[in-house]
C-alpha positions in Angstrom: 0.0 0.0 0.0 1.2 3.5 -0.8 -0.2 6.9 -0.1 -1.2 9.6 -2.6 -1.3 13.2 -1.4 -2.4 16.3 -3.2 0.3 18.9 -4.0 -1.1 22.1 -2.7 1.0 24.6 -0.8 2.0 24.6 2.0 1.7 20.8 2.3 3.9 19.4 -0.5 5.2 15.8 0.0 7.3 13.5 -2.2 4.4 11.1 -2.7 2.7 10.8 -6.0 -0.6 12.7 -6.5 -3.9 11.1 -7.5 -3.5 12.4 -11.0 0.0 11.0 -11.4 -1.0 7.6 -10.1 -4.2 7.5 -12.2 -2.2 8.2 -15.3 0.5 5.7 -14.6 -1.9 2.9 -13.8 -4.1 3.7 -16.8 -1.1 3.4 -19.0 -0.3 -0.1 -17.7 -3.9 -1.3 -17.7 -6.5 -2.4 -20.3 -9.6 -1.9 -18.1 -10.7 0.4 -15.4 -13.6 0.3 -13.0 -14.5 3.6 -11.4 -16.9 4.4 -8.6 -16.9 8.1 -7.7 -19.3 10.0 -5.5 -19.1 13.1 -7.6 -18.1 13.9 -11.2 -17.4 17.1 -13.1 -18.2 17.8 -16.8 -14.4 18.4 -17.3 -13.4 15.0 -15.9 -15.9 13.1 -18.0 -14.8 14.9 -21.1 -11.1 14.2 -20.3 -11.9 10.5 -19.6 -13.7 10.2 -22.9 -10.8 11.9 -24.7 -8.3 9.6 -23.2 -10.3 6.5 -24.0 -10.9 7.7 -27.5 -7.1 8.3 -28.0 -6.4 4.7 -27.0 -9.2 3.4 -29.2 -7.7 5.3 -32.2 -4.3 3.7 -31.4 -5.8 0.2 -31.4 -5.0 -0.1 -27.7 -8.5 -0.2 -26.4 -9.1 0.5 -22.8 -12.4 -0.5 -21.3 -14.1 1.6 -18.7 -17.1 1.1 -16.4 -18.0 4.3 -14.5 -20.4 4.4 -11.6 -21.5 7.9 -10.5 -22.5 7.7 -6.8 -24.3 10.9 -5.7 -25.8 12.7 -8.7 -28.9 10.5 -9.2 -30.3 11.5 -5.8 -28.7 15.0 -5.5 -29.0 16.1 -9.1 -26.9 16.9 -12.1 -26.1 20.2 -13.7 -27.1 20.2 -17.3 -23.4 20.1 -18.4 -22.6 17.2 -16.1 -25.5 15.2 -17.3 -24.8 15.9 -21.0 -21.1 14.9 -20.5 -22.2 11.7 -18.7 -24.6 10.8 -21.5 -21.9 11.6 -24.1 -19.4 9.3 -22.3 -22.0 6.6 -21.9 -23.0 6.7 -25.6 -19.3 6.6 -26.6 -18.6 3.6 -24.3 -21.6 1.7 -25.5 -21.1 2.5 -29.2 -17.6 1.1 -29.2 -18.3 -1.7 -26.8 -15.9 -0.3 -24.2 -18.1 -0.2 -21.1 -20.9 1.8 -19.5 -21.8 4.7 -17.3 -24.0 3.7 -14.4 -25.6 5.7 -11.5 -26.2 4.5 -8.0 -30.0 4.5 -7.6 -30.4 2.5 -4.4 -28.6 5.0 -2.1 -26.1 7.8 -2.2 -22.7 6.2 -2.8 -20.0 8.6 -1.6 -17.0 6.2 -2.0 -14.2 6.7 -4.4 -12.7 3.5 -5.8 -10.6 3.1 -9.0 -9.6 -0.4 -10.0 -7.2 -1.1 -12.8 -6.9 -4.4 -14.7 -4.6 -6.1 -17.1 -5.6 -9.2 -19.0 -8.8 -9.5 -16.8 -6.8 -9.5 -13.5 -6.7 -6.5 -11.1 -3.3 -4.9 -10.9 -4.0 -2.0 -8.5 -6.8 0.0 -6.9 -6.9 3.5 -5.6 -9.3 4.3 -2.8 -9.6 7.5 -0.8 -11.1 10.9 -0.9 -10.4 11.9 -4.6 -13.4 12.3 -6.8 -12.9 11.7 -10.5 -12.2 15.4 -11.1 -8.9 15.0 -9.3 -7.6 13.2 -12.4 -7.1 16.6 -14.0 -7.0 19.2 -11.2 -6.9 19.1 -7.5 -8.8 22.0 -6.0 -8.7 20.6 -2.5 -6.2 18.6 -0.4 -7.0 14.8 -0.8 -5.5 11.6 0.6 -5.7 8.3 -1.3 -4.2 4.8 -1.0 -2.9 2.6 -3.7 -3.5 -1.1 -3.1 -1.6 -3.9 -4.9 -2.2 -6.8 -2.5 -4.3 -9.5 -4.2 -6.6 -10.0 -1.2 -7.4 -6.2 -1.0 -7.8 -6.0 -4.8 -10.3 -8.8 -4.8 -12.2 -7.2 -1.9 -12.4 -3.9 -3.7 -13.3 -5.4 -7.0 -16.0 -7.5 -5.3 -17.4 -4.3 -3.8 -17.5 -2.7 -7.3 -19.2 -5.7 -8.8 -21.8 -5.9 -6.1 -22.4 -2.1 -6.3 -23.0 -2.3 -10.0 -25.1 -5.5 -9.8 -27.3 -4.6 -6.9 -27.5 -0.8 -6.6 -27.1 0.9 -10.0 -28.7 1.3 -13.3 -27.2 2.3 -16.7 -27.6 6.0 -17.2 -28.6 5.6 -20.8 -31.6 3.5 -19.7 -33.0 6.1 -17.3 -35.2 9.0 -18.2 -33.5 12.4 -18.3 -33.9 14.4 -15.1 -37.0 16.7 -15.1 -34.9 19.5 -13.7 -31.2 20.3 -13.4 -29.2 22.0 -10.7 -28.6 25.6 -11.5 -25.5 26.1 -9.5 -22.8 23.6 -8.9 -22.8 23.5 -5.1 -21.7 19.8 -5.0 -18.2 18.7 -4.5 -16.4 17.7 -7.6 
């Protein structure tokens, strides 16, 4: 296990940041499962762009994203449209899906990386998906590589998706959208 710390003054440590670890692990993986409490429009567009780059390079990376809080707390219109766009892209190319937690508010943040159908690492901590591009607040995360912990976290992600989520593309659009983004990203 190793720690990931944000790099915001005055607390700067030698540890990798979430963004650094996410990028490194994504490079060495062919599948990622993400469960993030909150998302931002920018992080969804960046994730789609990265996945599209690898698709164009014939190095497909599969992605299953679960959005934990927005089904119950609401989306801004740009967040929703970015989530729909990512979901359509993933399904069109057979690369995965975007799901939302409908059974309860899921505030966890778990990112599991796979190579050849086997988990190679997971990140769990306080970073929402938006931290893959910019850290606006100080976050602490852990990287797990121990097979026992990886299997536990991946079992959690599988159970979450099987028992508590629905595909975003199969749900009706929200009747109203949040006007101001007061949610954490």
